[in-house]
N, C-alpha and C positions, 0 to 999 in steps of 0.2 A: 705901093709902093714904096714907104719907109722898110715894110719887113724885108720885100725883094730886094731895095738896098742895103738892110742892116744884111745880110747872109754873102751879099756878094763880098761886101767887105770882110766881112769875118772868116770866109774861105782863104781870098787872101794875105788876110794877116797870118794864117794858119800858114799857106805854102810859103808866105819867107820866112816866118820862121823852119820851118822841117826846110826849110833850105840852108836856114842858117846852122842846123844844128853839128854837130863833129858830128863828122863819119867814122867811123871803127870797124875794121872788119871782123870777124872770129873767126884767130889763127886757127883751133881748131877743125873747124869745116875748112879752110884753104888747103891745111896743110896732110887734111886724109887724119890727125893724130885719133885715135878711140879716148875718147871721156868714160867714164863708167861711174854711175853714181849710188854707193851702195845704200837705201833706202833705211828706215828700222819706224817701230811703233809709234818711236816716240816726235823722231824727227825726222824731217823729209827736206830732202836738195831739192826745194821747188824749183831753181833757173840754175842753168853754170856757163861761163862760157869765158874763151882764154883769147889773149889777144896779146899782141908787142909792141915793145915804145925802150925806143932807144936801146935796145940789143938787151931791154929787160922780159922776160914772161908773165904776165896774169894775169891772176885764172881767179876771178871774180863773182858771184851769184848771191843766192839768197835760199836758206833757211826757211822751213814753213812748222810752227809748231804752234801743235792744236790746243794742250791744256797747261798746265800749270803741272814742272817739272821740282822736282826735292835736292835732288841734286845735279847741274845744270854741269855740262860734260865741255865737247870743243869738236871742231870737226878735223880728220885730217886728211889732207890734201899731201897725194904722191901722187910726181914724177915719174914716171918708166922713161930711160933713159937710150938710145937705140944700143945703146951695149948692153942694157939689162939690165943696170943698175936703178936703184929707185932713192929719191929724194926726198925726204917726208917731211914737214910742216904743219903743225898743228896750230890750228888760230881761235883765238875764243873768242863767242860772238856775247857783244855788250850787251845784254835785252831778253840775254833765252831765261834768268830765271828771276823775270817780270809777273807778278802776281799777278799781272789785267787778265781775264779769263777772256774764252775766247783765240782763234787763231791771231798767231803773231809773223809778219814774215821779216828775217834779219837780211839785213845783210854783210855778206863776208868778202876779203878781196887782201889777196898771198901773190908775193913776187918771187918768184925763182929769178940766178942771174945764167942763166941760158936761153942758149935760141932757140925757136920755134924747131928747127931743122932740126937737131939733136936730142926729140922729142918724140914719141911714140904709142906712150900713154896715158891717161891722170887719171887718177880715182881719189874717188871723192867720198867721204865718213862721215856722220857726226858720230863721237863717239862716246858715250855716257861716262863719266868719272867712274873712276873702278868702285862696286858695290852696288852699283843700280840696275844695271840688266848686264852684271857678268864681267861689262869689262871689253869688250873684242878688239883690233887690233887690225889692222889694213897687211892682208899679207897679197905679193906679188906673185 
């Protein structure tokens, strides 16, 4: 009887917590914005989402690093406007040069002064430091 009471209380608590969680919708899927993630062998973008808040476009996500990196780079996030002009920001990801072994998931977030309606495409790529793997840049 105690187990049943425990599990019912636990499930009720989970429902309350889920109801209190802030709800945000992914702007990219709602506005039909194409999100292109370009993976590299060293670091992959494991998750990415775009959302709007107070007229600002936020793009957040996480990268996954499988092993140590000698020359850590950065994330290039390009937002292509409906007029075809790209706006690119580079995001340094703290912890990318960690000596810890094994897989590491590291979050990133970037803010653009654009409305989601003015965006047609989002490109996200890990860019290694020049000399690490040839140094590639995003191109639209």
